[in-house]
C-alpha positions in Angstrom: 114.3 -29.4 -200.9 116.2 -31.5 -203.4 115.4 -34.2 -205.9 116.0 -37.8 -204.9 118.8 -39.7 -206.6 116.8 -42.7 -207.7 115.6 -41.1 -210.9 117.6 -40.2 -214.0 116.6 -37.8 -216.7 116.7 -39.0 -220.3 116.0 -37.0 -223.4 114.1 -39.3 -225.8 113.0 -37.9 -229.1 113.1 -34.3 -227.7 111.0 -35.2 -224.6 112.4 -35.2 -221.1 111.5 -38.4 -219.2 112.3 -39.3 -215.6 113.3 -42.9 -215.4 113.3 -44.7 -212.1 116.3 -46.8 -211.1 116.9 -49.4 -208.4 114.0 -50.1 -206.1 112.0 -47.2 -207.6 111.4 -49.3 -210.7 109.1 -51.5 -208.7 107.4 -48.6 -207.0 106.4 -46.6 -210.0 103.7 -47.6 -212.4 104.3 -45.4 -215.5 106.7 -42.8 -216.7 107.1 -39.2 -215.9 107.5 -36.7 -218.7 108.6 -33.1 -218.1 107.9 -30.0 -220.2 110.8 -27.5 -220.6 110.0 -25.7 -217.4 109.7 -28.9 -215.4 113.0 -30.0 -216.8 114.6 -26.7 -215.8 113.2 -27.0 -212.2 114.4 -30.6 -212.0 117.9 -29.6 -213.0 117.8 -26.8 -210.3 116.8 -29.4 -207.8 120.1 -31.1 -208.1 121.1 -28.9 -205.1 118.9 -28.0 -202.1 116.8 -25.0 -203.2 114.0 -23.0 -201.7 110.8 -22.2 -203.6 112.0 -18.7 -203.9 115.3 -19.8 -205.4 113.4 -22.1 -207.9 111.1 -19.2 -208.8 114.0 -16.9 -209.4 115.7 -19.5 -211.6 112.6 -20.0 -213.7 112.0 -16.2 -214.1 115.5 -15.7 -215.2 115.5 -18.6 -217.7 111.9 -18.0 -219.1 110.1 -14.8 -219.7 107.4 -15.3 -217.1 105.8 -13.3 -214.4 107.3 -14.1 -210.9 103.8 -14.7 -209.4 102.8 -17.1 -212.1 106.1 -18.9 -211.9 105.9 -19.3 -208.1 102.3 -20.6 -208.4 103.3 -23.1 -211.1 106.4 -24.2 -209.2 104.4 -24.9 -206.1 102.0 -27.1 -208.1 104.9 -29.0 -209.7 106.6 -29.5 -206.3 103.4 -30.8 -204.8 103.0 -33.3 -207.6 106.6 -34.6 -207.6 106.6 -34.7 -203.8 103.4 -36.8 -203.9 105.2 -39.2 -206.2 108.1 -39.4 -203.8 110.7 -37.6 -206.0 111.8 -35.0 -203.4 113.9 -35.0 -200.3 112.8 -32.4 -197.8 
């Protein structure tokens, strides 16, 4: 999977915010903020990645148990997929 190109990431006051561009501005009602882990996963999703690759990237970057990282990544991916932010 990979992130869609119709969102840009902005750092506003130390918070990471996904800003829709183009047609997505009309589709999205609200803003999407990311915590540091979500930001890291979003950056990894610039290229096609598997859940396993994302998990390894988070485990390497943060001091977290692989099982916990994998579970959290699956929840995050479900949420951003539901919002239409991912290409399959």
